[in-house]
C-alpha positions in Angstrom: 0.2 0.1 0.1 2.9 2.2 0.3 2.7 2.6 -3.6 -0.2 5.1 -3.1 2.1 7.8 -2.0 3.2 8.1 -5.5 -0.1 9.5 -6.3 0.4 13.0 -7.4 -0.2 15.4 -4.3 -1.9 18.8 -5.6 -2.5 20.3 -2.0 -0.8 22.6 0.5 0.5 21.9 4.0 0.0 24.4 7.0 3.4 25.9 8.0 2.7 23.9 11.3 3.9 20.7 9.8 7.2 22.4 9.2 7.4 23.9 12.6 7.4 20.5 14.1 9.9 19.2 12.0 12.5 22.4 11.6 12.0 25.0 14.1 11.1 22.4 17.1 14.1 19.9 16.7 15.8 19.2 19.6 18.9 21.3 18.3 17.1 24.2 16.7 18.2 26.4 19.7 21.7 25.9 18.7 21.4 27.0 14.8 21.0 23.4 13.5 18.5 22.4 11.3 16.6 19.0 11.3 19.4 16.5 9.7 16.6 14.4 8.0 16.0 17.6 6.2 18.3 17.9 3.1 20.5 20.8 3.8 19.7 22.0 0.1 16.3 22.2 1.0 16.2 23.9 4.3 16.8 27.1 3.1 13.7 26.7 0.6 11.3 25.7 3.6 12.2 28.5 6.0 11.8 30.9 3.1 8.5 29.5 2.4 7.6 29.5 6.0 9.7 32.2 8.3 9.3 31.3 11.9 6.4 32.9 13.4 4.0 32.7 10.3 1.8 30.4 10.9 -0.7 30.9 8.3 1.7 30.1 5.5 0.9 27.2 3.1 3.3 25.2 1.4 3.3 22.5 -1.5 2.9 19.1 0.1 5.2 18.0 -2.6 8.0 19.5 -4.0 8.4 19.6 -7.7 6.3 16.2 -8.4 2.6 17.8 -8.0 1.5 17.2 -11.2 3.5 14.1 -12.1 2.7 10.3 -11.8 5.5 8.0 -10.8 8.1 7.5 -8.6 9.8 10.9 -8.1 8.2 11.7 -4.7 10.0 8.4 -3.6 12.9 10.1 -4.8 12.6 13.2 -2.9 11.8 11.1 0.2 15.0 9.2 -0.2 16.9 12.3 -0.8 15.6 14.1 2.0 13.4 16.8 0.3 10.0 16.2 2.1 7.9 18.4 4.1 6.2 16.3 6.2 8.3 14.0 9.0 5.7 11.0 8.1 6.9 11.3 4.7 10.7 11.4 6.0 9.9 8.6 8.5 9.3 6.2 5.3 12.7 5.9 4.7 13.8 5.4 8.1 11.6 2.4 8.9 13.3 -1.1 8.3 9.6 -2.4 6.6 9.4 0.6 4.2 13.0 1.6 3.4 13.4 -1.3 1.0 10.5 -0.6 -0.9 11.6 2.9 -1.4 14.8 1.7 -2.4 13.2 -0.6 -5.2 11.0 2.2 -6.4 13.9 4.6 -6.8 16.2 2.0 -8.8 16.3 2.4 -12.7 13.7 0.5 -14.5 11.3 0.7 -11.5 8.9 2.9 -13.5 6.8 -0.1 -15.2 6.7 -2.3 -12.0 5.5 1.5 -9.9 2.7 1.8 -12.5 1.6 -1.8 -12.2 1.7 -1.8 -8.3 -0.1 1.3 -8.0 -3.0 -0.3 -10.0 -3.0 -3.1 -7.7 -2.8 -1.3 -4.6 -5.9 1.0 -5.8 -7.9 -1.6 -6.7 -7.1 -3.1 -3.1 -7.8 0.1 -1.1 -11.1 0.0 -3.1 -12.2 -3.4 -2.0 -11.3 -2.2 1.9 -14.9 -0.7 2.0 -16.2 2.4 3.7 -17.9 2.6 7.0 -20.9 4.9 6.7 -23.2 6.3 9.4 -24.0 5.3 12.2 -20.8 2.8 11.9 -18.5 5.7 10.0 -17.1 8.7 12.1 -16.3 11.8 10.3 -12.9 13.4 11.4 -13.5 17.0 11.9 -10.0 18.1 13.4 -7.3 16.1 11.6 -5.0 16.8 14.5 -7.2 15.4 17.4 -9.1 12.1 18.0 -13.0 12.8 17.8 
């Protein structure tokens, strides 16, 4: 199901997500940035989200928003991610080999095939509806 992360993302994320990832990093007070973020990407993130500007929105997916393929996985592998949850995919022993596979030469055909299979699998999960279902009204909190 990790392959579904490769869908083109055309949404924004609030600045708060970056705050948690870089500005609240344990060693942020020393001027260091989170080492999980590619140092080449840090200036761009900080320019889009200056400290204290909590209403800024930044693209969730850098440079691949309109491209279907494995580029998001390359961004994750190379530290060009906005969300910590995306970055964690490359630091997890279960998902790292999958990301490594999808970022190798010739993996695009496999990615597209796997994406189709995962989409069908996800569609077969089913959806809970009222009264069993629950609408999440605030994404950062439990209902």
